[in-house]
C-alpha positions as CSV (number, residue, x, y, z in Angstrom):
1,M,-15.7,11.8,0.6
2,S,-14.1,13.0,-2.7
3,R,-10.6,12.0,-3.5
4,V,-7.7,14.4,-2.9
5,Y,-5.1,14.7,-5.6
6,L,-1.6,15.6,-4.1
7,D,0.6,14.4,-7.0
8,H,0.9,17.5,-9.1
9,N,4.6,17.0,-9.8
10,A,3.7,13.8,-11.6
11,T,1.1,15.6,-13.7
12,M,-1.2,18.5,-13.2
13,P,-4.9,18.2,-14.0
14,L,-5.8,19.7,-17.3
15,R,-6.6,23.4,-17.2
16,A,-9.9,24.7,-18.5
17,E,-8.0,27.0,-20.8
18,A,-6.1,24.1,-22.3
19,R,-9.2,22.0,-22.7
20,A,-10.9,24.9,-24.6
21,A,-8.0,25.4,-26.9
22,M,-7.7,21.7,-27.7
23,T,-11.4,21.5,-28.4
24,A,-11.2,24.4,-30.8
25,A,-8.2,22.9,-32.5
26,M,-10.0,19.6,-33.2
27,D,-12.2,21.5,-35.7
28,V,-9.1,22.6,-37.7
29,A,-8.9,20.1,-40.5
30,G,-5.7,21.0,-42.3
31,N,-2.2,19.6,-42.1
32,P,0.1,22.4,-40.9
33,S,2.6,21.6,-43.7
34,S,0.0,22.2,-46.4
35,V,-0.1,25.6,-48.2
36,H,-3.8,25.9,-48.6
37,A,-6.1,27.9,-46.3
38,E,-6.9,24.9,-44.1
39,G,-3.2,24.1,-43.7
40,R,-2.3,27.7,-42.9
41,A,-5.0,27.7,-40.2
42,A,-3.4,24.7,-38.5
43,K,0.0,26.2,-38.9
44,A,-1.3,29.4,-37.3
45,L,-2.4,27.5,-34.2
46,I,1.1,26.1,-33.8
47,E,2.8,29.5,-34.2
48,R,0.3,31.0,-31.7
49,A,1.2,28.3,-29.2
50,R,4.9,28.8,-29.9
51,A,4.6,32.5,-29.1
52,Q,2.6,31.7,-25.9
53,V,5.2,29.3,-24.6
54,A,8.0,31.7,-25.5
55,A,6.3,34.5,-23.6
56,A,5.5,32.4,-20.5
57,F,9.0,30.9,-20.3
58,G,10.8,34.2,-21.0
59,A,12.3,32.8,-24.2
60,E,11.8,35.6,-26.6
61,G,14.3,35.3,-29.4
62,A,14.9,31.6,-28.8
63,D,13.9,28.7,-30.9
64,I,11.1,26.5,-29.6
65,V,11.0,22.9,-30.9
66,F,7.8,21.1,-30.0
67,T,8.3,17.4,-29.1
68,S,6.2,14.6,-27.6
69,G,7.4,15.6,-24.1
70,A,10.4,16.6,-22.0
71,T,11.8,13.0,-22.4
72,E,12.0,13.4,-26.1
73,A,13.4,17.0,-25.7
74,A,16.1,15.6,-23.4
75,A,17.0,12.9,-26.0
76,L,17.1,15.5,-28.7
77,A,19.3,17.9,-26.7
78,L,21.6,15.3,-25.1
79,A,22.0,12.2,-27.4
80,G,25.5,11.9,-28.7
81,R,26.9,14.6,-26.5
82,D,29.5,14.1,-23.8
83,L,27.9,16.0,-20.8
84,L,28.1,15.7,-17.1
85,G,25.1,15.5,-14.8
86,A,24.3,14.7,-11.2
87,A,22.8,11.5,-9.7
88,V,19.7,13.5,-8.8
89,E,18.7,14.2,-12.4
90,H,15.5,12.8,-13.8
91,D,15.8,9.5,-15.6
92,A,15.2,11.3,-18.9
93,V,18.4,13.3,-18.4
94,A,20.4,10.8,-16.4
95,S,20.2,8.2,-19.1
96,H,22.2,10.5,-21.5
97,V,24.8,12.0,-19.2
98,S,27.7,10.9,-16.9
99,G,26.5,11.1,-13.3
100,D,29.9,12.4,-12.1
101,L,28.8,15.7,-10.4
102,P,28.6,15.4,-6.6
103,V,25.7,17.0,-4.7
104,D,25.4,18.3,-1.2
105,R,22.9,17.1,1.4
106,A,20.1,19.1,-0.3
107,G,21.0,17.6,-3.7
108,R,22.6,20.7,-5.2
109,A,25.5,20.4,-7.6
110,R,28.3,22.8,-8.3
111,P,29.7,22.0,-11.7
112,A,33.2,23.2,-12.5
113,E,32.5,23.1,-16.2
114,P,29.0,24.4,-16.8
115,A,29.4,24.3,-20.6
116,R,29.8,20.5,-20.3
117,S,27.0,20.0,-17.8
118,A,23.3,19.3,-17.8
119,L,21.4,20.1,-14.6
120,Q,17.8,20.4,-13.4
121,L,16.5,23.6,-12.1
122,A,14.2,21.9,-9.6
123,N,14.1,18.3,-8.4
124,S,10.8,16.5,-8.9
125,E,11.1,14.5,-5.7
126,T,12.3,17.0,-3.1
127,G,11.5,20.3,-4.8
128,V,15.0,21.6,-4.2
129,V,15.9,24.5,-6.5
130,Q,19.4,24.6,-7.9
131,D,21.5,27.8,-8.1
132,L,22.4,27.3,-11.7
133,P,25.7,28.6,-13.0
134,A,25.9,30.8,-16.1
135,G,26.8,29.1,-19.3
136,L,25.1,25.8,-18.6
137,A,24.8,23.5,-21.6
138,V,21.3,22.1,-20.8
139,C,18.8,23.0,-18.1
140,D,15.9,20.7,-17.2
141,A,13.2,23.2,-16.3
142,T,10.4,20.8,-16.4
143,Q,9.4,21.0,-12.7
144,A,10.2,24.6,-12.2
145,F,8.3,26.1,-15.2
146,G,5.0,27.5,-14.0
147,K,5.7,27.1,-10.2
148,I,8.5,29.7,-9.7
149,P,9.6,32.7,-11.7
150,V,12.0,31.5,-14.3
151,A,13.0,32.7,-17.7
152,F,15.1,31.0,-20.3
153,N,16.9,34.2,-21.0
154,W,17.8,34.6,-17.4
155,I,19.2,31.1,-17.1
156,G,21.7,31.7,-19.8
157,C,21.9,28.1,-20.9
158,D,22.1,26.8,-24.5
159,M,19.0,24.6,-24.2
160,A,16.2,23.9,-21.8
161,L,13.5,21.2,-21.4
162,I,9.8,21.9,-20.6
163,S,6.6,19.8,-20.6
164,A,3.0,20.7,-21.0
165,H,1.4,18.3,-18.5
166,K,3.4,19.7,-15.6
167,I,1.7,23.0,-16.0
168,G,-1.9,21.8,-16.7
169,G,-1.5,21.2,-20.4
170,P,-2.1,17.8,-22.1
171,K,0.1,14.8,-21.7
172,G,2.3,13.9,-24.7
173,V,3.7,17.3,-25.7
174,G,6.7,19.3,-24.6
175,A,9.4,21.5,-26.0
176,L,13.1,21.9,-26.4
177,V,14.0,25.6,-26.0
178,M,17.2,26.6,-27.8
179,R,19.4,29.6,-27.8
180,R,19.3,30.7,-31.4
181,G,22.4,29.5,-33.3
182,T,22.8,26.4,-31.2
183,E,23.7,23.4,-33.3
184,L,21.5,20.3,-33.1
185,A,21.3,17.0,-34.9
186,A,17.7,15.8,-35.5
187,L,16.7,12.4,-34.1
188,L,13.6,12.2,-36.3
189,T,14.3,12.9,-39.9
190,G,12.1,13.1,-42.9
191,G,10.0,16.2,-43.4
192,G,11.2,19.7,-42.5
193,Q,8.9,20.3,-39.6
194,E,10.0,22.3,-36.6
195,M,12.8,24.1,-38.5
196,G,14.1,20.7,-39.6
197,R,14.9,19.6,-36.1
198,R,12.0,17.3,-35.4
199,A,10.3,15.6,-38.4
200,G,6.7,14.4,-38.4
201,T,3.3,16.1,-38.6
202,E,2.9,18.2,-35.5
203,N,0.5,17.4,-32.7
204,V,-1.6,20.4,-33.4
205,I,-4.2,19.7,-30.8
206,G,-1.7,19.0,-28.0
207,I,0.4,22.0,-29.0
208,A,-2.6,24.3,-28.9
209,G,-3.3,23.0,-25.4
210,F,0.3,23.6,-24.4
211,G,0.2,27.2,-25.5
212,A,-3.0,27.9,-23.6
213,A,-1.7,26.2,-20.5
214,A,1.5,28.2,-20.6
215,E,-0.3,31.5,-20.9
216,A,-2.7,30.6,-18.0
217,A,0.3,29.4,-15.9
218,E,2.0,32.7,-16.4
219,R,-1.0,34.6,-15.2
220,E,-1.5,32.4,-12.2
221,L,2.1,32.7,-11.2
222,G,1.9,36.5,-11.4
223,S,-1.3,36.5,-9.3
224,G,0.5,35.1,-6.2
225,A,-1.4,31.8,-6.2
226,W,1.8,29.8,-5.6
227,A,2.5,31.9,-2.4
228,R,-0.8,30.5,-1.0
229,I,0.3,27.0,-2.0
230,A,3.6,27.5,-0.2
231,D,1.7,28.5,3.0
232,L,-0.4,25.3,2.8
233,R,2.8,23.2,2.3
234,D,4.6,24.9,5.2
235,G,1.6,24.4,7.4
236,L,1.4,20.7,6.5
237,E,5.1,20.2,7.3
238,Q,4.8,22.0,10.6
239,R,1.8,19.9,11.7
240,L,3.4,16.6,10.7
241,R,6.7,17.5,12.4
242,Q,5.0,18.5,15.6
243,A,3.0,15.3,15.8
244,A,5.7,13.0,14.4
245,P,9.1,14.5,15.4
246,E,11.0,11.6,13.9
247,V,9.9,12.6,10.4
248,E,12.5,14.3,8.2
249,I,11.8,16.6,5.3
250,A,14.3,16.1,2.5
251,G,15.8,19.4,1.4
252,E,14.4,21.3,4.4
253,G,16.2,24.6,4.7
254,A,17.1,24.8,1.0
255,A,15.2,26.8,-1.6
256,R,12.4,24.5,-2.8
257,L,9.4,24.6,-5.1
258,P,6.4,26.0,-3.2
259,N,4.3,22.9,-3.6
260,T,6.6,20.1,-2.8
261,T,7.4,18.1,0.4
262,C,9.3,14.9,0.6
263,L,8.6,13.2,3.9
264,I,10.9,10.5,5.3
265,S,9.3,8.4,8.0
266,P,12.0,5.8,9.2
267,G,10.8,2.2,9.2
268,W,7.6,2.9,7.3
269,K,8.1,1.9,3.6
270,G,7.2,4.6,1.1
271,E,5.4,2.0,-1.0
272,T,3.2,1.0,1.9
273,Q,2.4,4.7,2.7
274,V,1.4,5.3,-0.9
275,M,-1.0,2.3,-1.0
276,Q,-2.5,3.1,2.4
277,M,-3.1,6.7,1.5
278,D,-4.6,5.7,-1.8
279,L,-7.1,3.5,0.0
280,K,-8.0,6.5,2.2
281,G,-8.6,8.6,-0.9
282,F,-5.3,10.5,-1.3
283,A,-3.0,10.4,-4.3
284,V,0.6,10.8,-3.4
285,S,3.8,9.2,-4.7
286,A,7.0,7.6,-3.6
287,G,9.2,9.5,-6.1
288,S,9.2,10.2,-9.8
289,A,6.3,8.8,-11.7
290,C,8.4,8.0,-14.7
291,S,9.3,4.4,-13.7
292,S,6.6,2.4,-15.5
293,G,4.4,2.2,-12.4
294,K,7.1,0.9,-10.2
295,V,7.7,2.0,-6.6
296,R,11.4,1.8,-5.8
297,E,14.0,3.2,-3.4
298,S,14.8,6.8,-4.3
299,R,18.2,7.2,-6.0
300,V,17.8,10.9,-5.5
301,L,17.7,10.5,-1.7
302,R,20.6,8.1,-1.9
303,A,22.7,10.6,-3.8
304,M,21.9,13.2,-1.1
305,G,23.4,10.9,1.5
306,Y,20.4,9.1,3.0
307,D,20.8,5.4,3.7
308,E,18.9,2.7,2.1
309,A,16.2,2.5,4.8
310,A,15.6,6.2,4.8
311,A,15.5,6.4,1.0
312,G,12.9,3.6,1.0
313,S,10.7,5.3,3.6
314,A,9.9,8.5,1.7
315,I,6.8,9.8,0.0
316,R,6.3,13.0,-2.0
317,V,3.3,15.2,-1.5
318,S,2.9,17.8,-4.2
319,L,0.2,20.4,-4.1
320,G,-1.5,22.4,-6.9
321,P,-3.4,25.5,-7.6
322,G,-6.7,23.8,-6.7
323,T,-5.5,22.3,-3.4
324,T,-7.5,23.6,-0.4
325,E,-6.7,24.0,3.3
326,E,-9.5,21.5,4.1
327,E,-7.8,18.9,1.9
328,I,-4.5,19.4,3.5
329,T,-6.1,19.0,7.0
330,R,-7.8,15.8,5.9
331,F,-4.5,14.4,4.5
332,A,-2.6,15.3,7.7
333,E,-5.2,13.6,9.8
334,A,-5.3,10.5,7.6
335,W,-1.5,10.2,7.4
336,L,-1.0,10.6,11.1
337,A,-3.7,8.0,11.8
338,Q,-2.0,5.5,9.5
339,R,1.3,6.3,11.2
340,E,-0.1,5.4,14.6
341,K,-1.4,2.1,13.2
342,H,2.0,1.4,11.7
343,R,3.7,2.2,15.0
344,A,1.3,0.0,16.9
345,R,1.9,-3.0,14.6
346,A,5.7,-2.5,14.8
347,A,5.7,-2.3,18.6
């Protein structure tokens, strides 16, 4: 049978709209910094994408700086700044902040000084959505953008991070969204591209795909497609909990992304589950994909108060717009069958 992809939080398959925009952009020969007609045509593609991303992210009036991804956007926003973060932050953010903010059992932080804090809007492993305070310095909206209603102008932060491949755009392109007037020191210097904040010839093809994906994601969110996904996710959790009552769902009861479930099955290593499900034709993960292919104990779950055994026994299942009820049924049956085999071997 065909494989079932349930790792959309790691990357979402490329949307048809993004593919078409990128294909068209390949035929635009000019350098966007050139002043001739060919250069202006390439520049026009970038500015169209900038407008598309701004509209989809509710960032009208903000500056959008295209980068190679959310990781570069995080470095650009955070490097050299003394900001606080929580231990549940993505590695791209955690590597630049002091992990001093405590979190509750759901992984939510309550910073006393928002202006000195950088927080994620939604966690990639558990899907838990933060109740962000006003005046936040930096918001990592990478996982939330395109899955739940969110607007940069609602958040009220100085800067936000987003990524194309999390919404069905190409890998290797993202953006730093900035409240106009926010000061920023460029990491890459040279030319004056991206308003002098990120030197280097722009990735025109990738940026065009990002813009098209953002526009498509906005339409999809407005259509109610993610409500259907939430129903599929909830049905999966209910079925697994009924058949395997020892299973715990991280963040259960808290507001979560509609597509994400983090299953903790005590005594059954997450790495083993991922490999067994892969052999059965299902792509899931044991946490963030940004660890150079390594499978390791989840520091997010540890920060939430889970012990080492529980944190090492978790997998993440993340659905997408193309996920079907039949695929969820197949996954549940396969996972429960592997669980019974594990229990028999452990007996």
